[in-house]
All heavy atoms as an XYZ file, in Angstrom:
683
protein
N      -3.089    -49.858    -51.687
C      -4.454    -49.673    -52.140
C      -4.557    -50.053    -53.611
O      -3.631    -49.863    -54.376
C      -4.888    -48.207    -51.991
C      -5.308    -47.821    -50.603
S      -6.010    -46.162    -50.574
C      -7.697    -46.576    -50.880
N      -5.720    -50.535    -53.947
C      -5.989    -50.841    -55.350
C      -7.273    -50.150    -55.763
O      -8.081    -49.740    -54.917
C      -6.123    -52.359    -55.572
O      -7.201    -52.849    -54.781
C      -4.846    -53.093    -55.194
N      -7.472    -49.992    -57.041
C      -8.678    -49.341    -57.559
C      -9.915    -50.036    -57.001
O      -9.994    -51.262    -56.966
C      -8.687    -49.388    -59.080
N     -10.858    -49.247    -56.521
C     -12.101    -49.785    -55.987
C     -12.096    -49.992    -54.488
O     -13.140    -50.261    -53.899
N     -10.919    -49.898    -53.840
C     -10.861    -50.027    -52.386
C     -11.614    -48.878    -51.733
O     -11.553    -47.731    -52.190
C      -9.419    -50.014    -51.881
C      -8.688    -51.319    -52.126
O      -9.331    -52.276    -52.570
O      -7.472    -51.352    -51.868
N     -12.322    -49.175    -50.661
C     -13.021    -48.140    -49.909
C     -12.037    -47.449    -48.966
O     -11.081    -48.065    -48.484
C     -14.163    -48.755    -49.109
N     -12.260    -46.178    -48.745
C     -11.447    -45.438    -47.783
C     -12.374    -44.735    -46.807
O     -13.528    -44.455    -47.122
C     -10.510    -44.411    -48.458
C     -11.323    -43.352    -49.217
C      -9.519    -45.102    -49.369
C     -10.474    -42.192    -49.667
N     -11.885    -44.461    -45.626
C     -12.638    -43.728    -44.615
C     -11.882    -42.442    -44.324
O     -10.708    -42.470    -43.947
C     -12.773    -44.553    -43.335
C     -13.407    -43.844    -42.140
C     -14.859    -43.486    -42.443
C     -13.316    -44.716    -40.904
N     -12.536    -41.325    -44.540
C     -11.931    -40.033    -44.258
C     -12.415    -39.596    -42.884
O     -13.608    -39.410    -42.664
C     -12.321    -38.986    -45.330
C     -11.731    -37.635    -44.980
C     -11.864    -39.454    -46.696
N     -11.500    -39.470    -41.959
C     -11.823    -39.077    -40.594
C     -11.421    -37.618    -40.431
O     -10.237    -37.295    -40.336
C     -11.114    -39.969    -39.561
C     -11.485    -39.560    -38.149
C     -11.448    -41.435    -39.806
N     -12.406    -36.739    -40.430
C     -12.140    -35.301    -40.391
C     -11.358    -34.912    -39.140
O     -10.497    -34.047    -39.177
C     -13.454    -34.516    -40.504
C     -14.084    -34.775    -41.872
C     -13.235    -33.030    -40.275
C     -15.471    -34.229    -42.035
N     -11.629    -35.569    -38.030
C     -10.935    -35.238    -36.784
C      -9.439    -35.528    -36.861
O      -8.667    -35.021    -36.059
C     -11.556    -35.997    -35.617
N      -9.007    -36.330    -37.833
C      -7.594    -36.653    -37.975
C      -6.839    -35.630    -38.824
O      -5.612    -35.643    -38.841
C      -7.435    -38.045    -38.591
N      -7.544    -34.747    -39.508
C      -6.886    -33.744    -40.351
C      -5.962    -32.875    -39.502
O      -6.314    -32.454    -38.397
C      -7.923    -32.876    -41.052
N      -4.786    -32.641    -39.996
C      -3.784    -31.802    -39.321
C      -3.326    -32.395    -37.996
O      -2.850    -31.680    -37.131
C      -4.299    -30.375    -39.114
C      -4.719    -29.730    -40.393
O      -4.041    -29.845    -41.410
N      -5.857    -29.058    -40.386
N      -3.451    -33.699    -37.791
C      -3.115    -34.311    -36.511
C      -1.908    -35.242    -36.598
O      -1.554    -35.879    -35.624
C      -4.316    -35.097    -35.976
C      -5.579    -34.324    -35.907
C      -5.972    -33.806    -34.558
N      -5.702    -34.749    -33.525
C      -4.991    -34.451    -32.456
N      -4.538    -33.240    -32.274
N      -4.763    -35.350    -31.539
N      -1.283    -35.347    -37.768
C      -0.129    -36.228    -37.922
C       1.090    -35.561    -37.293
O       1.555    -34.528    -37.767
C       0.117    -36.488    -39.408
C       1.307    -37.393    -39.664
O       1.936    -37.858    -38.691
O       1.595    -37.650    -40.840
N       1.635    -36.132    -36.209
C       2.781    -35.493    -35.550
C       4.017    -35.414    -36.452
O       4.883    -34.578    -36.226
C       3.052    -36.361    -34.326
C       2.122    -37.494    -34.369
C       1.183    -37.324    -35.528
N       4.087    -36.245    -37.487
C       5.220    -36.158    -38.414
C       5.104    -34.924    -39.303
O       6.096    -34.386    -39.765
C       5.289    -37.418    -39.272
N       3.864    -34.462    -39.543
C       3.648    -33.300    -40.405
C       3.357    -32.033    -39.603
O       3.646    -30.930    -40.058
C       2.482    -33.569    -41.352
N       2.776    -32.186    -38.428
C       2.414    -31.043    -37.593
C       3.026    -31.238    -36.206
O       2.510    -32.025    -35.411
C       0.881    -30.919    -37.459
O       0.306    -30.864    -38.756
C       0.491    -29.688    -36.670
N       4.110    -30.554    -35.908
C       4.725    -30.704    -34.591
C       3.755    -30.315    -33.473
O       3.024    -29.335    -33.580
C       5.919    -29.747    -34.633
C       6.160    -29.488    -36.089
C       4.833    -29.628    -36.762
N       3.706    -31.101    -32.430
C       2.850    -30.858    -31.253
C       1.391    -30.627    -31.654
O       0.812    -29.575    -31.360
C       3.375    -29.667    -30.448
C       4.814    -29.780    -29.953
C       5.280    -28.462    -29.362
C       4.959    -30.904    -28.957
N       0.733    -31.589    -32.296
C      -0.638    -31.376    -32.772
C      -1.656    -31.148    -31.655
O      -2.723    -30.611    -31.909
C      -0.949    -32.656    -33.548
C      -0.044    -33.685    -32.974
C       1.200    -32.942    -32.575
N      -1.324    -31.516    -30.407
C      -2.257    -31.328    -29.292
C      -2.070    -30.000    -28.572
O      -2.729    -29.744    -27.573
C      -2.114    -32.470    -28.278
C      -2.635    -33.777    -28.829
O      -3.639    -33.739    -29.553
O      -2.040    -34.825    -28.538
N      -1.175    -29.155    -29.067
C      -0.946    -27.856    -28.428
C      -1.524    -26.751    -29.286
O      -1.482    -26.808    -30.506
C       0.551    -27.604    -28.248
C       1.157    -28.701    -27.412
C       2.028    -28.375    -26.312
N       1.754    -27.246    -25.504
C       2.684    -26.634    -24.819
N       3.928    -27.035    -24.911
N       2.399    -25.621    -24.055
N      -2.063    -25.753    -28.641
C      -2.565    -24.576    -29.338
C      -1.366    -23.674    -29.643
O      -0.837    -23.006    -28.764
C      -3.588    -23.829    -28.477
C      -4.092    -22.507    -29.033
C      -4.780    -22.716    -30.376
C      -5.025    -21.839    -28.047
N      -0.909    -23.723    -30.874
C       0.227    -22.904    -31.316
C      -0.337    -21.920    -32.329
O      -0.650    -22.278    -33.456
C       1.350    -23.764    -31.939
C       2.509    -22.884    -32.385
C       1.818    -24.822    -30.958
N      -0.498    -20.679    -31.904
C      -1.175    -19.694    -32.730
C      -0.379    -19.280    -33.957
O      -0.957    -18.867    -34.952
C      -1.522    -18.465    -31.900
C      -2.481    -18.724    -30.733
C      -2.684    -17.451    -29.938
C      -3.801    -19.272    -31.225
N       0.920    -19.387    -33.913
C       1.742    -18.895    -35.010
C       2.620    -20.003    -35.594
O       3.817    -19.844    -35.742
C       2.588    -17.714    -34.542
C       1.753    -16.604    -33.968
C       1.691    -16.389    -32.608
C       0.991    -15.803    -34.806
C       0.899    -15.378    -32.088
C       0.196    -14.799    -34.295
C       0.153    -14.590    -32.923
N       2.001    -21.122    -35.950
C       2.748    -22.216    -36.588
C       3.292    -21.732    -37.927
O       2.648    -20.988    -38.638
C       1.854    -23.422    -36.823
C       1.461    -24.152    -35.577
C       0.738    -25.442    -35.934
N       0.066    -25.988    -34.779
C       0.616    -26.873    -33.951
N       1.825    -27.301    -34.174
N      -0.054    -27.317    -32.918
N       4.445    -22.216    -38.291
C       5.055    -21.845    -39.564
C       5.329    -23.100    -40.386
O       5.627    -24.160    -39.838
C       6.377    -21.109    -39.347
C       6.214    -19.813    -38.581
C       5.661    -18.744    -39.492
N       5.614    -17.485    -38.763
C       4.550    -16.722    -38.712
N       3.460    -17.063    -39.339
N       4.556    -15.601    -38.043
N       5.242    -22.968    -41.681
C       5.604    -24.028    -42.620
C       4.870    -25.342    -42.354
O       5.460    -26.406    -42.381
C       7.126    -24.269    -42.596
C       7.894    -23.016    -42.912
O       7.496    -22.236    -43.770
N       8.988    -22.801    -42.217
N       3.585    -25.256    -42.069
C       2.779    -26.455    -41.844
C       1.716    -26.520    -42.934
O       0.974    -25.568    -43.152
C       2.104    -26.429    -40.455
C       1.213    -27.637    -40.282
C       3.157    -26.394    -39.366
N       1.658    -27.641    -43.633
C       0.635    -27.827    -44.656
C      -0.684    -28.127    -43.955
O      -0.794    -29.086    -43.204
C       1.031    -28.976    -45.572
C       0.058    -29.175    -46.691
C       0.547    -30.243    -47.642
N      -0.508    -30.512    -48.598
C      -0.650    -31.643    -49.245
N       0.205    -32.609    -49.043
N      -1.638    -31.808    -50.079
N      -1.677    -27.318    -44.202
C      -2.971    -27.464    -43.550
C      -3.992    -28.060    -44.511
O      -4.064    -27.677    -45.673
C      -3.471    -26.099    -43.067
O      -4.776    -26.212    -42.558
N      -4.794    -28.988    -44.014
C      -5.833    -29.616    -44.814
C      -7.217    -29.078    -44.462
O      -8.225    -29.587    -44.919
C      -5.806    -31.132    -44.607
C      -4.505    -31.742    -45.004
C      -3.555    -32.078    -44.061
C      -4.219    -31.959    -46.341
C      -2.353    -32.626    -44.441
C      -3.009    -32.502    -46.734
C      -2.072    -32.842    -45.772
N      -7.259    -28.056    -43.655
C      -8.519    -27.540    -43.138
C      -9.481    -27.099    -44.230
O     -10.673    -27.398    -44.169
C      -8.246    -26.373    -42.171
O      -7.356    -26.830    -41.149
C      -9.525    -25.876    -41.543
N      -9.007    -26.391    -45.226
C      -9.889    -25.828    -46.251
C      -9.706    -26.452    -47.629
O     -10.170    -25.910    -48.623
C      -9.698    -24.316    -46.336
C     -10.075    -23.613    -45.065
C      -9.111    -23.141    -44.200
C     -11.415    -23.430    -44.731
C      -9.468    -22.505    -43.025
C     -11.778    -22.799    -43.569
C     -10.797    -22.331    -42.706
N      -9.038    -27.582    -47.700
C      -8.838    -28.222    -48.991
C      -7.826    -27.457    -49.831
O      -7.135    -26.571    -49.343
N      -7.768    -27.812    -51.114
C      -6.813    -27.145    -52.008
C      -7.257    -27.316    -53.448
O      -8.060    -28.190    -53.773
C      -5.411    -27.734    -51.817
N      -6.732    -26.466    -54.304
C      -7.011    -26.562    -55.739
C      -8.498    -26.435    -56.035
O      -9.179    -25.574    -55.491
N      -8.999    -27.320    -56.881
C     -10.418    -27.257    -57.260
C     -11.334    -27.643    -56.104
O     -12.537    -27.401    -56.166
C     -10.712    -28.182    -58.463
O     -10.359    -29.514    -58.112
C      -9.947    -27.736    -59.693
N     -10.771    -28.225    -55.063
C     -11.574    -28.629    -53.907
C     -11.399    -27.659    -52.738
O     -11.717    -27.997    -51.601
C     -11.201    -30.048    -53.473
C     -11.464    -31.064    -54.533
N     -12.727    -31.504    -54.839
C     -10.625    -31.695    -55.383
C     -12.661    -32.381    -55.815
N     -11.386    -32.511    -56.176
N     -10.892    -26.466    -53.001
C     -10.701    -25.476    -51.945
C     -12.046    -24.918    -51.496
O     -12.969    -24.753    -52.285
C      -9.806    -24.347    -52.445
N     -12.149    -24.634    -50.228
C     -13.379    -24.107    -49.643
C     -13.568    -22.643    -50.039
O     -12.703    -21.812    -49.778
C     -13.300    -24.222    -48.129
S     -14.687    -23.463    -47.273
N     -14.709    -22.301    -50.650
C     -14.934    -20.905    -51.041
C     -15.138    -19.981    -49.840
O     -15.009    -18.775    -49.954
C     -16.183    -20.969    -51.915
C     -16.871    -22.218    -51.527
C     -15.803    -23.166    -51.083
N     -15.427    -20.535    -48.682
C     -15.650    -19.710    -47.494
C     -14.427    -19.582    -46.608
O     -14.529    -19.119    -45.473
N     -13.252    -19.949    -47.125
C     -12.034    -19.932    -46.308
C     -11.752    -18.562    -45.699
O     -11.466    -18.439    -44.518
C     -10.828    -20.389    -47.125
C      -9.530    -20.342    -46.336
C      -8.337    -20.839    -47.128
O      -8.488    -21.191    -48.314
O      -7.243    -20.870    -46.550
N     -11.833    -17.512    -46.499
C     -11.517    -16.166    -45.968
C     -12.487    -15.743    -44.878
O     -12.092    -15.187    -43.863
C     -11.488    -15.145    -47.086
C     -10.261    -15.303    -47.938
C     -10.045    -14.107    -48.797
N      -8.803    -14.292    -49.520
C      -8.198    -13.350    -50.176
N      -8.733    -12.153    -50.217
N      -7.075    -13.588    -50.803
N     -13.773    -16.017    -45.078
C     -14.757    -15.676    -44.051
C     -14.486    -16.481    -42.785
O     -14.486    -15.938    -41.680
C     -16.180    -15.929    -44.554
C     -17.288    -15.709    -43.520
C     -17.301    -14.271    -43.036
C     -18.635    -16.103    -44.115
N     -14.235    -17.778    -42.931
C     -13.992    -18.636    -41.772
C     -12.742    -18.208    -41.001
O     -12.755    -18.170    -39.772
C     -13.867    -20.091    -42.209
N     -11.667    -17.866    -41.712
C     -10.450    -17.463    -41.017
C     -10.608    -16.097    -40.354
O     -10.043    -15.856    -39.288
C      -9.230    -17.461    -41.959
O      -9.501    -16.656    -43.097
C      -8.878    -18.867    -42.401
N     -11.403    -15.227    -40.940
C     -11.672    -13.931    -40.314
C     -12.455    -14.125    -39.021
O     -12.146    -13.514    -37.988
C     -12.444    -13.009    -41.277
O     -11.649    -12.808    -42.449
C     -12.763    -11.677    -40.641
N     -13.476    -14.982    -39.058
C     -14.264    -15.269    -37.856
C     -13.392    -15.944    -36.792
O     -13.464    -15.604    -35.606
C     -15.481    -16.138    -38.205
C     -16.467    -15.327    -39.054
C     -16.158    -16.680    -36.956
C     -17.587    -16.149    -39.662
N     -12.544    -16.880    -37.220
C     -11.653    -17.563    -36.273
C     -10.679    -16.579    -35.631
O     -10.420    -16.647    -34.424
C     -10.896    -18.682    -36.977
N     -10.136    -15.660    -36.422
C      -9.204    -14.666    -35.875
C      -9.891    -13.795    -34.830
O      -9.310    -13.490    -33.783
C      -8.629    -13.807    -37.000
N     -11.130    -13.414    -35.089
C     -11.881    -12.619    -34.110
C     -12.126    -13.433    -32.840
O     -12.021    -12.911    -31.724
C     -13.202    -12.154    -34.707
N     -12.435    -14.718    -33.003
C     -12.656    -15.582    -31.843
C     -11.396    -15.766    -31.011
O     -11.431    -15.706    -29.786
N     -10.255    -15.974    -31.682
C      -8.985    -16.124    -30.965
C      -8.633    -14.836    -30.235
O      -8.208    -14.862    -29.071
C      -7.859    -16.546    -31.931
C      -6.486    -16.415    -31.279
C      -8.090    -17.971    -32.415
N      -8.837    -13.697    -30.872
C      -8.567    -12.414    -30.212
C      -9.422    -12.265    -28.959
O      -8.943    -11.819    -27.909
C      -8.828    -11.255    -31.176
N     -10.677    -12.667    -29.043
C     -11.574    -12.591    -27.874
C     -11.096    -13.529    -26.767
O     -11.056    -13.148    -25.592
C     -13.008    -12.923    -28.283
C     -13.952    -12.944    -27.142
N     -14.431    -11.785    -26.561
C     -14.493    -13.965    -26.447
C     -15.228    -12.106    -25.565
N     -15.284    -13.431    -25.477
N     -10.735    -14.766    -27.135
C     -10.271    -15.725    -26.131
C      -8.995    -15.256    -25.449
O      -8.846    -15.365    -24.230
C     -10.054    -17.095    -26.763
C     -11.316    -17.843    -27.163
C     -10.962    -19.085    -27.971
C     -12.134    -18.217    -25.939
N      -8.059    -14.732    -26.238
C      -6.816    -14.228    -25.643
C      -7.084    -13.038    -24.742
O      -6.454    -12.890    -23.698
C      -5.814    -13.874    -26.730
C      -5.230    -15.058    -27.495
C      -4.349    -14.569    -28.638
C      -4.466    -15.984    -26.576
N      -8.036    -12.201    -25.136
C      -8.399    -11.055    -24.307
C      -9.095    -11.456    -23.013
O      -9.105    -10.702    -22.049
N      -9.668    -12.665    -22.990
C     -10.372    -13.111    -21.783
C      -9.507    -13.993    -20.892
O      -9.988    -14.559    -19.920
C     -11.653    -13.865    -22.173
O     -11.336    -15.064    -22.848
N      -8.226    -14.129    -21.237
C      -7.306    -14.838    -20.358
C      -6.949    -16.249    -20.763
O      -6.368    -16.986    -19.978
N      -7.253    -16.676    -21.978
C      -6.869    -18.012    -22.441
C      -5.351    -18.138    -22.435
O      -4.644    -17.233    -22.877
C      -7.393    -18.251    -23.861
C      -6.933    -19.559    -24.512
C      -7.679    -20.730    -23.898
C      -7.145    -19.525    -26.002
N      -4.856    -19.228    -21.924
C      -3.424    -19.478    -21.901
C      -3.034    -20.261    -23.151
O      -3.312    -21.456    -23.241
C      -3.064    -20.281    -20.652
C      -1.584    -20.646    -20.588
O      -0.797    -20.127    -21.412
O      -1.227    -21.451    -19.714
N      -2.406    -19.622    -24.153
C      -2.064    -20.329    -25.382
C      -1.014    -21.413    -25.188
O      -0.837    -22.252    -26.036
C      -1.548    -19.228    -26.315
C      -1.244    -18.083    -25.447
C      -2.038    -18.225    -24.191
N      -0.337    -21.435    -24.056
C       0.664    -22.462    -23.781
C       0.097    -23.681    -23.087
O       0.819    -24.624    -22.796
N      -1.202    -23.696    -22.835
C      -1.835    -24.803    -22.109
C      -1.721    -26.107    -22.896
O      -1.956    -26.137    -24.098
C      -3.307    -24.484    -21.870
C      -3.995    -25.496    -21.012
C      -5.383    -25.023    -20.683
N      -5.984    -25.903    -19.718
C      -7.143    -25.684    -19.157
N      -7.833    -24.609    -19.455
N      -7.631    -26.522    -18.288
N      -1.385    -27.164    -22.207
C      -1.231    -28.472    -22.833
C      -2.603    -29.118    -22.983
O      -3.250    -29.459    -22.003
C      -0.320    -29.343    -21.974
C      -0.048    -30.693    -22.590
O      -0.464    -30.926    -23.747
O       0.596    -31.518    -21.918
N      -3.054    -29.290    -24.233
C      -4.384    -29.843    -24.482
C      -4.432    -31.354    -24.329
O      -5.504    -31.942    -24.369
C      -4.855    -29.443    -25.880
C      -4.979    -27.940    -26.117
C      -5.442    -27.664    -27.535
C      -5.919    -27.305    -25.119
N      -3.284    -32.010    -24.105
C      -3.297    -33.458    -23.911
C      -3.894    -33.812    -22.557
O      -4.265    -34.956    -22.326
C      -1.879    -34.056    -24.021
O      -1.038    -33.452    -23.050
C      -1.315    -33.847    -25.412
N      -4.001    -32.830    -21.653
C      -4.566    -33.090    -20.331
C      -6.082    -33.277    -20.384
O      -6.671    -33.786    -19.441
C      -4.219    -31.947    -19.382
N      -6.717    -32.872    -21.472
C      -8.161    -33.014    -21.597
C      -8.539    -34.443    -21.962
O      -7.780    -35.153    -22.604
C      -8.718    -32.088    -22.696
C      -8.726    -30.647    -22.314
C      -7.773    -29.788    -22.838
C      -9.679    -30.142    -21.453
C      -7.763    -28.454    -22.505
C      -9.685    -28.807    -21.119
C      -8.729    -27.962    -21.639
N      -9.738    -34.823    -21.565
C     -10.340    -36.066    -22.032
C     -11.310    -35.672    -23.127
O     -12.058    -34.708    -22.981
C     -11.106    -36.765    -20.891
O     -10.193    -37.033    -19.834
C     -11.734    -38.047    -21.370
N     -11.296    -36.405    -24.239
C     -12.146    -36.062    -25.376
C     -13.268    -37.072    -25.545
O     -13.077    -38.261    -25.314
C     -11.317    -35.977    -26.656
C     -10.363    -34.813    -26.655
C      -9.075    -34.938    -26.146
C     -10.768    -33.587    -27.133
C      -8.214    -33.860    -26.123
C      -9.905    -32.497    -27.123
C      -8.631    -32.644    -26.615
O      -7.786    -31.581    -26.593
N     -14.443    -36.575    -25.952
C     -15.572    -37.449    -26.245
C     -15.243    -38.298    -27.454
O     -14.628    -37.818    -28.403
C     -16.825    -36.616    -26.558
C     -17.336    -35.843    -25.395
C     -18.576    -35.078    -25.793
N     -18.932    -34.202    -24.695
C     -19.698    -33.145    -24.792
N     -20.223    -32.822    -25.954
N     -19.981    -32.416    -23.750
N     -15.680    -39.560    -27.455
C     -15.446    -40.380    -28.645
C     -16.259    -39.853    -29.823
O     -17.450    -39.595    -29.688
C     -15.924    -41.772    -28.235
C     -16.484    -41.667    -26.875
C     -16.326    -40.267    -26.391
N     -15.617    -39.627    -30.944
C     -16.289    -39.121    -32.135
C     -15.400    -39.359    -33.343
O     -14.186    -39.230    -33.252
C     -16.574    -37.630    -31.999
O     -17.078    -37.106    -33.205
N     -16.003    -39.684    -34.467
C     -15.227    -39.860    -35.693
C     -14.943    -38.541    -36.386
O     -14.046    -38.442    -37.209
C     -15.972    -40.774    -36.670
C     -16.032    -42.245    -36.282
C     -16.874    -43.013    -37.292
C     -14.641    -42.844    -36.195
N     -15.728    -37.510    -36.100
C     -15.640    -36.279    -36.876
C     -15.093    -35.063    -36.137
O     -14.678    -34.118    -36.769
C     -17.012    -35.928    -37.451
C     -17.459    -36.966    -38.448
O     -16.676    -37.396    -39.276
N     -18.696    -37.361    -38.392
N     -15.156    -35.039    -34.824
C     -14.715    -33.848    -34.098
C     -13.919    -34.234    -32.864
O     -13.990    -35.355    -32.393
C     -15.920    -32.988    -33.652
O     -16.757    -33.798    -32.825
C     -16.703    -32.467    -34.832
N     -13.193    -33.284    -32.334
C     -12.503    -33.477    -31.048
C     -13.143    -32.512    -30.074
O     -12.881    -31.321    -30.117
C     -11.015    -33.192    -31.202
C     -10.291    -34.278    -31.962
C      -8.817    -34.034    -32.124
N      -8.128    -33.583    -30.938
C      -7.647    -34.374    -29.975
N      -7.799    -35.661    -30.032
N      -7.014    -33.859    -28.945
N     -13.991    -33.042    -29.212
C     -14.726    -32.229    -28.258
C     -14.269    -32.603    -26.853
O     -14.451    -33.736    -26.409
C     -16.250    -32.456    -28.378
C     -16.997    -31.622    -27.371
C     -16.707    -32.170    -29.795
N     -13.659    -31.665    -26.123
C     -13.219    -32.001    -24.772
C     -14.405    -32.170    -23.811
O     -15.448    -31.561    -23.983
C     -12.359    -30.796    -24.364
C     -12.769    -29.695    -25.262
C     -13.316    -30.304    -26.516
N     -14.206    -33.028    -22.843
C     -15.206    -33.241    -21.798
C     -14.796    -32.397    -20.610
O     -13.677    -32.523    -20.099
C     -15.271    -34.727    -21.398
C     -16.255    -34.928    -20.253
C     -15.657    -35.580    -22.599
N     -15.695    -31.526    -20.172
C     -15.425    -30.678    -19.017
C     -16.171    -31.243    -17.810
O     -17.136    -31.992    -17.971
C     -15.864    -29.232    -19.294
C     -15.077    -28.604    -20.404
C     -15.624    -28.483    -21.662
C     -13.784    -28.169    -20.198
C     -14.908    -27.921    -22.704
C     -13.052    -27.599    -21.233
C     -13.611    -27.479    -22.470
N     -15.753    -30.882    -16.623
C     -16.336    -31.435    -15.395
C     -17.845    -31.204    -15.306
O     -18.555    -32.028    -14.763
C     -15.642    -30.838    -14.184
N     -18.352    -30.096    -15.814
C     -19.776    -29.782    -15.668
C     -20.614    -30.210    -16.864
O     -21.758    -29.818    -16.985
C     -19.967    -28.293    -15.410
C     -19.411    -27.437    -16.533
O     -18.798    -27.941    -17.440
N     -19.628    -26.146    -16.459
N     -20.081    -31.040    -17.794
C     -20.873    -31.483    -18.942
C     -21.094    -32.965    -18.935
O     -20.427    -33.706    -18.296
C     -20.213    -31.096    -20.281
O     -18.922    -31.693    -20.357
C     -20.130    -29.603    -20.433
């Protein structure tokens, strides 16, 4: 890259590098030693990180309580084409 080159930031690619995040397509609730780009860092850190992680923890607890299988292989899903999100396509949608 040189100064002035344009770059494209694809949000859906964050935390998806298999070299940095082992098994990026699996729901691993207790990953260890993984650098996460979800909330930014330093001066660009998200001020709502604590609220978001609290809400996410409550959501995961609810899903696990309703029978979600955390070992399910997410590579079996088909995903809608999108530059910004990974949204699975279900049979009834």
